[in-house]
N, C-alpha and C positions, 0 to 999 in steps of 0.2 A: 928170882927175876922180878923186876918192878912191873907190876900189873899195869900201871898207868902208862908205861912206855912200851907195852906189848904190841906186837904187830897184829893188825886186823887180818884174819885169814878167811872169814866168812861174813858175807853181807846178806841179810835177809830183809826183803821188802814185805811189809804186811798189807794184806788186802783180802777181799773175798773172791772166790772163783766164780766164773760164769759171766756170760755176756751182759746180763742185766746190771752188773756192778762195774763194768768198764767205765773209766773216766769219772767215777764218783769221787767225792771228797775222801771217803774212807779208804780208797784204793791208791792214794798218792804214793804210798810205799812201793807198790807194784810198778808204778810209772817210773820211779827213780831207778830201780834195778833194771827195768826194760831199757831205759836210756843208756845205762852202763853196758848192758849186754850188746846193744847195737853199736856203741862206740868201740867196744873191744872186739867186735866181729864174732860174738859167741852165739850159738844156737841153743835154745832151751831144750832140755830133755825131760821127759816125764818119768818119775819113779813112783810106782804103785806102793812099794814097801815104805818109802819115805813120805808118801802122800805130798809130793812137791814137784814143782818144776825147778830144775837146777841147771847151772852152766858153770863149768870149771874153766877159769881163766888163769893166766900167768900170775895176775895180781891177787886174786881171791876167788873163792867159790861164791856164786850168786844163787840165791834161793828165793822162790815164791811158794809158800805153803799152799796146797790145794785143799787143805782142811778149811773150815770157816775160821774167821778171825779169832773167835774166842777159844779155838783149839790149836792155835799156832805153835804152842810150846811142844806138842807131841812130835810133829815132824822135825822141828828144829833140833830137839834134843837127840833124835835118832841120827840125824846127819852129823851133828857135833860129835856124838859118840863114835860113829863110823870113822871119822877122820881125826879123832883124838884132838878136838879143838876145844879149848877152855872157854868159859863164858866171857872172860875179858878179851878174847880174840875174835869176838863176834860183834858186829855192828848192826843194830836193828833200826830200820828206817820205817817210821810210822807217821800217821797224821795226828795233828793236835789242834783241837778247836779252842784251846785256851791261848793260842798264839795267833796274832793277826795274820791275815793272808800274806804270804811272801816271806815271813820270818822263819829262820832256822834256829834251832837250839840243840847243841850237841852236849851231852853229858857222859861221864864215865860210869855213872851209876845213879840210882835213885828209885823212887817209888813208881807206881803205875800211872799216876795222874788220871785215874779213872778209865784207862784204856784197856779193854778186855784182852786184846791180843798180847800186849806187854805183860799183863797179869798172868796169862797162861804161860808165857815164856819164863817169867820169874819163878812161877810155881814148879815148872818142869826142870829148870836148871838149878833150882835151889839157892839162888842168890839174886840180890838186886845189883850186884857189881857187873852189869852188862852194859857196855856202851850203847848209846842210842842217839839217833838223829831224828828229832821231832820236826815235822814240816807243818808250818802254820796253814790252816785251812779257813781261819776266820771264826769268829764267835757265832754259835747257834742262837736262834731266837729263843726266848725264855720257855716257850712251849714248842715241842716238836724237834728236839735235838736228834732223835733217831732218824727221822725223815730228812733232816738237814745233812747229816754225815753220809747217809746212803743216797743222797741226791747229787745231781751233777752241778758243776760250777756254772755260775751265770755267765752269759756271753761277755760281759764287760770285765770279768775276772780272768778269762782264759789267757790273755797276754801275760798277766802277772804269774799265773800258774805255770805257763811254759818256761818263763825265766827262772822261776823258783825250782822247777824240776832240774834245769841245767845247773843252777847253783848247788842244789843238793847233791847232784852227781859229782860236781867238782869237790864238794865237801867230803864225800866218801873217798874219792881219789886221794885227797890230802890226808885223810885219816889213815889210809893204807900206806901211803908213801912216807909221811912225816910224823904220824902218830895222832892220836885222838886229841891231845892237848894242843897241838899246833892247829888242828882243824877248829877246835873251840875258839882259839884266839882270832882266827881269820873269819870264821863264818857265823859266830854268835852275834855279830853286829847287825844293826838295822840296815837292810839293803838300800842302796841309793836308787831313786826312781829313774 
C-alpha cells in the first residue's frame, strides 16, 4: 500500500492537560480537535489506561493525550496499537512557533522541529513518517520562548487564531477525506486576510 495515499484513521491534538493551559499557544492542537469533536457531535471519553481523552467518530478517532506534552508518544502508541493503526494513518496536530500566526503546514513526515511532543511521538512510534499539521503560533521573543508558548494569545491575535483553528479543522477533514497530499496542496498556502 502507498503510505502517502493511506487514509488517516486517528487524529491527535497536542497540548498540556489542566485549566491553566487552556487557550495557550502550546495547546492549539487541543483546540483543533475540540473544534472537530464539536462539529462531528462527539463527546470526549477519558481513558486511564491510555492516559487520553478520546472520541470515536465515523471519520476518525480523535485523541487528546492527558500526559504532558513531552510524553505524548506513550498514550498515542497505546491507542494506535489497540486499534492496529500504522504511523502513516495518524495525523498529529501541533503548534509551531517557526510559522507565522495563521499559517498551516502539513507534511507526510519529517523531524521534530524542536517540538517535544512530536519528538516523544517519533520516539515511541519508531519513525519520522508520521503525517503532521503544524499550526503557526508566531515567533517567540529571543528570550522567554517557554513563557511565550505557555502564554495565551494577545487580544488582537484572537480573531486570527479562531480563523486558523477553523482552517486547521478543515485541513484535517480534507486529509481524512482526500488524503494528506491533497490537504498539503490546499492548505500549505498563505491564508488570505
